[in-house]
C-alpha positions in Angstrom: -6.2 -25.0 -1.0 -4.6 -26.2 2.5 -4.3 -23.3 5.0 -1.3 -22.5 6.7 -1.9 -22.2 10.4 -0.3 -19.4 12.7 -0.5 -19.7 16.6 2.5 -17.5 17.6 3.7 -14.3 16.8 6.1 -15.4 14.4 8.0 -13.7 11.1 4.6 -14.1 8.9 2.3 -12.4 11.8 4.4 -9.6 12.1 4.7 -9.1 8.2 0.6 -9.1 8.4 0.7 -6.5 11.3 2.9 -4.1 9.1 0.4 -3.6 6.9 -1.7 -2.5 9.9 1.1 0.0 11.4 3.9 0.5 8.8 2.7 2.7 5.9 5.8 2.2 3.9 5.9 -1.5 4.1 2.4 -1.3 3.1 3.1 0.6 0.3 6.1 -1.5 -0.5 3.8 -4.7 -0.5 1.3 -3.3 -2.3 -1.5 -4.4 -0.3 -3.6 -3.7 3.2 -6.0 -5.4 5.3 -9.4 -5.2 5.4 -11.5 -5.0 8.3 -15.2 -5.7 8.9 -18.3 -7.6 7.4 -19.6 -4.8 5.1 -16.3 -3.1 3.7 -15.0 -7.2 3.4 -18.3 -8.0 1.3 -17.8 -4.7 -0.6 -14.3 -5.7 -1.6 -15.4 -8.8 -2.9 -18.5 -7.4 -4.8 -16.2 -5.1 -6.6 -13.7 -7.3 -7.6 -10.7 -6.0 -5.7 -8.3 -8.8 -5.6 -7.7 -10.6 -2.5 -4.4 -11.9 -1.9 -4.8 -13.6 1.3 -8.0 -14.6 3.8 -7.5 -14.7 7.5 -9.6 -17.0 9.5 -10.2 -18.0 13.3 -9.3 -21.7 13.4 -10.5 -21.7 16.9 -14.2 -21.3 16.3 -17.0 -22.3 14.0 -17.3 -19.7 11.1 -20.6 -18.2 10.5 -22.1 -18.7 6.7 -20.9 -15.2 5.9 -17.7 -16.1 7.2 -17.6 -19.4 4.9 -18.8 -17.6 1.9 -15.9 -15.2 1.9 -13.3 -18.3 2.3 -15.0 -20.0 -0.8 -15.4 -17.0 -2.8 -11.7 -16.6 -3.5 -8.8 -19.1 -4.4 -6.2 -16.5 -2.3 -4.1 -18.0 0.2 -5.5 -18.8 3.2 -4.2 -18.6 6.8 -5.9 -20.0 10.4 -4.5 -18.0 12.8 -5.6 -18.6 16.9 -8.3 -16.6 18.4 -6.2 -14.1 19.7 -4.1 -13.4 17.2 -6.9 -12.6 14.7 -8.5 -10.5 17.3 -5.4 -8.1 17.5 -5.1 -7.7 13.5 -8.6 -7.1 13.9 -8.2 -4.5 16.1 -11.3 -5.6 18.2 -11.1 -5.9 22.1 -14.4 -8.2 21.9 -12.6 -10.4 19.8 -15.4 -10.7 17.4 -13.6 -11.0 14.3 -13.6 -14.3 12.3 -12.4 -13.1 8.7 -9.9 -10.7 7.5 -8.8 -10.1 3.6 -5.5 -8.7 2.7 -6.3 -7.4 -0.5 -3.8 -5.8 -3.4 -3.7 -2.1 -4.2 -5.1 -0.6 -7.3 -2.8 1.5 -9.5 -2.4 5.4 -8.9 -4.2 6.2 -12.3 -6.5 9.0 -13.1 -7.9 7.2 -15.7 -9.8 5.2 -12.9 -12.3 8.5 -13.0 -14.4 8.5 -15.7 -15.4 11.9 -16.9 -18.8 12.3 -18.2 -21.2 15.3 -19.1 -22.4 14.5 -15.1 -18.6 14.2 -13.7 -18.0 15.0 -10.1 -14.6 14.4 -9.0 -12.9 15.6 -5.3 -9.5 16.7 -5.1 -8.2 16.3 -0.9 -5.1 18.1 -0.9 -2.7 17.2 1.6 -5.3 15.4 4.3 -3.1 14.7 7.7 -6.1 12.6 8.8 -6.8 9.2 7.1 -10.1 9.3 9.1 -11.1 12.2 7.0 -10.2 10.7 3.9 -12.5 7.8 4.5 -15.3 9.9 5.6 -14.9 12.0 1.9 -15.0 8.7 0.5 -18.0 7.7 2.0 -19.9 10.8 1.3 -18.7 11.1 -2.3 -20.2 7.3 -2.5 -23.5 8.3 -0.9 -24.0 11.5 -3.2 -22.9 10.1 -6.5 -19.5 11.4 -6.9 -17.1 9.7 -9.5 -14.0 9.4 -7.2 -11.4 10.8 -4.9 -7.7 12.4 -5.8 -5.4 12.9 -2.4 -2.5 14.8 -3.7 1.0 15.9 -1.8 2.4 14.7 1.1 -0.8 13.4 2.5 -2.1 10.8 4.7 -2.6 7.0 3.6 -6.2 6.5 1.8 -5.3 2.7 2.6 -4.6 3.3 6.3 -6.8 1.0 8.4 -8.2 4.2 9.7 -9.3 5.2 6.7 -10.6 2.1 5.3 -13.1 2.1 8.3 -14.0 5.7 8.2 -15.3 4.6 4.6 -17.6 1.9 5.8 -16.6 0.1 2.6 -17.1 2.9 0.3 -13.4 2.9 -0.5 -14.1 -0.2 -2.5 -17.0 0.9 -4.9 -15.5 4.5 -5.3 -11.9 5.0 -7.1 -9.6 6.7 -5.0 -6.1 7.8 -6.5 -2.9 9.3 -4.9 -1.2 12.2 -7.1 2.3 13.5 -6.3 0.8 17.3 -6.5 -1.4 19.3 -8.2 0.5 19.1 -11.4 -0.3 15.5 -12.6 -4.0 16.3 -11.8 -3.8 19.5 -13.8 -2.4 18.0 -16.7 -5.1 15.2 -16.6 -7.8 17.9 -16.5 -6.2 19.7 -19.5 -6.3 16.3 -21.2 -9.6 15.7 -20.5 -11.0 19.8 -21.4 -9.0 19.3 -24.8 -11.2 16.2 -25.8 -14.4 18.3 -25.2 -15.1 17.4 -21.4 -15.6 21.3 -19.9 -14.9 20.4 -16.2 -15.3 23.4 -13.8 -12.7 23.3 -10.8 -14.5 24.5 -7.8 -12.5 25.3 -4.7 -14.0 25.6 -1.1 -13.0 28.1 1.2 -14.6 30.2 3.9 -14.0 33.3 1.4 -15.2 31.9 -1.4 -16.3 33.9 -4.2 -20.2 32.7 -3.9 -22.1 30.8 -1.5 -22.0 27.0 -2.6 -25.8 27.4 -2.9 -25.5 30.3 -5.7 -23.2 28.3 -7.9 -24.0 26.3 -10.7 -22.7 22.9 -9.9 -24.9 21.0 -12.6 -22.4 20.8 -15.1 -18.8 18.3 -14.5 -17.2 19.4 -11.5 -13.6 18.9 -9.8 -14.6 19.7 -6.2 -11.1 20.9 -4.5 -11.0 20.6 -0.5 -7.6 21.8 1.4 -5.5 20.4 4.3 -7.3 20.6 7.7 -5.5 23.2 8.9 -4.1 25.8 6.3 -6.9 24.8 3.5 -6.2 25.1 -0.2 -2.4 26.0 -1.5 -1.9 28.8 -3.6 -1.5 26.5 -6.8 -5.1 25.2 -6.5 -6.6 28.7 -5.5 -5.1 29.7 -8.9 -6.5 26.5 -10.6 -10.0 27.0 -9.4 -12.4 28.5 -11.8 -14.6 29.6 -8.9 -14.3 29.1 -5.3 -17.3 28.6 -3.1 -18.1 28.7 0.5 -20.8 27.5 3.0 -22.8 30.3 5.0 -22.4 29.7 8.5 -23.9 31.0 12.0 -22.7 30.7 15.3 -18.9 31.1 16.8 -17.4 28.3 14.0 -15.8 29.8 11.4 -15.2 26.7 9.2 -16.3 23.0 9.3 -14.0 19.8 9.5 -12.7 19.2 6.0 -14.6 16.1 5.5 -18.0 17.8 6.8 -17.6 20.9 4.5 -17.0 18.2 1.7 -20.4 16.4 2.5 -22.3 19.5 2.5 -20.8 20.7 -0.9 -21.4 17.2 -2.6 -25.0 17.1 -1.3 -25.6 20.3 -2.9 -24.0 19.1 -6.1 -26.8 16.1 -6.0 -29.6 18.3 -4.9 -29.0 20.6 -7.7 -28.8 18.0 -10.0 -31.9 16.5 -8.9 -33.7 19.6 -9.2 -32.5 20.1 -12.9 -33.5 16.5 -13.9 -37.0 16.8 -12.4 -37.4 20.3 -14.1 -35.9 18.8 -17.6 
């Protein structure tokens, strides 16, 4: 396939820029730019739909970059070195390839509910980086997916994608308008015989996280970075747990707290499997 060449900040280049900077236009296009060797590699390995491959027209490409080009029949655009570096947001210009991938559907059915299910809800996050960090932890500790609810930061913001270090492409992330859609989905799963326990995280929880039984199917709730869980989510929780802490800090960053709880879920399940 012949490549289009872009050497100036023309209309097409400006459209590509909006995928980085304008959430509304990114959403309307249904696509986003992926930066970095590991995220691009994982996007390809996990079968995400690549719509456009952008590459440096002014340098000899590495074997990896050539493999990215050959792995997809998507549109190709050759950009001048400076323009590609601008889209790659790298001051050192060390960018060979970027890809534009399609956003998947926001369908809760993408989260597979099973006997060892572990899902995470992040309600109304304001920081894209926290979303990406939780996705990374969810991947590391074997969780089945992340649901982002309410008026929230965008999981496809480049800051979120970078913070996930590619885990965004390995772990399902679904956006939901509010708690209602998630609770309806959960009710359907429970009616089908999957007894998912809803576990809220809160500094004033009913029990320490280490004392709660997290070996069964669970849906973990993480609240907004500033105000925590909404009243609706608190009411929906079957139990709330807290992380025992010392020192002057009253709470952890939302992403750090989620990581601790996800680790405890993993620890309990490994211990149960060894003792079986």
